[in-house]
C-alpha angles and dihedrals in degrees: 000000000000113000113196121201105200111184125160084189103038130227117252114271091252090056093048091049091050093047091051092050093051093045098045095044086056090056097255132121123244124212125183129211106181133173091003114177104201139041089234089067090055093046091053094046095052094051093099102019120126094190135021132203117192137168114203091336115130115247098195132176087265091057091048091049091052093053108068093165096047114124102164139019122189124195106213096224141041103269114074105177087118090069120083096221093181091056091047092049093048090054094043092247117150112228121201140172129201104240119198098016095107099027097108093050092053093045092053091049088057089064095043089057093042095054092047092053094041089054097049093252091304087288094140094253118129111277136178137251129243093224112108094011121132112239121198120199113206099206124009112218129127094307094043092055093053092046088053091052094051091045093058086056087059091051095248126150108238128210127176139193126195134135090254093053091045089057094044112022092176089069087077090063089070089064102033091251129135107235114225121203101211139026090239092057091046092056092044090059102039135090092186129025126200117197121218108156126118121247111255139132091285098046106036108113092356093130094076137154095274092055097041092048089065089068122088121271092258097042126142128215119198117195117193091148117074130316091231092071091067122076094222096196090053090048091056090047095054094044090051091051094045116047093195099047113114136197130195123181140175089205115071105232124226090250097049098134091050091050092050094050096045104037109027112183091003086075127060127179132168112228090232131016103275107162091113095037102114127112090242097049091044091056096040095052095044094049091046091053093050092047093049090052094050092047090050092053093043101044109001090253110176101171095137099036113144102188100059 
């Protein structure tokens, strides 16, 4: 089988070497398409691929149509909104992600952003400590659980809301987290909120003015999830009304320039999404993707299939 790794932003060399070892030891052929500059290059490369590994690269209906032999595509990472699941399903292609492989990297970034915002951008101005603050986790998957663990080391109180916790609040006890049964209650109780939900029809724009206004005047929201979950106009409104409200994001918003001009060090955004950009996460996700493909070809394993 031909396994294509198509990465506009390539994996680290250690990850590529590990992927190659896994794929070739399983008897398959590995082909790389790195730093490609046009969709046409991707369409040409997938024409004879049996399997595809991508990072944030978009696997659209056009890509699927151009790949008649494709049997499986794996997104090396947790988020998978770059995969057209409907197109994959229509063509009988198994789509997977690699949940948990970059979770620690993202969780650590949450606290890097938090400390920067709490300390006024390291400007020398008086800041505030994390100890004793109430942290609300909006969604409680792999990343949220690690964030909770780190937060306890800072001496924070941790609350969490997710549909699974709402159904089974005792689940929070396993992680030393107080389970909350609604987003409204979570924001009522929190000083800081960290967002970890996917972007879908239920979550897009869900972080709106009504929800954010439940937070304290000097609250912080950290978004390492997706920019679509934030209502950007509502965010500007509440930050204009509340001079101590802060926002940190790993996803540059559409109104980035406005945010910079209006809010200065109360606003922090990475220039490109970098939550998973650590050597460890890069390698972990790539190796997991290769292993999942090889298991699929060997035994039909579909453990991480998304389009069931």
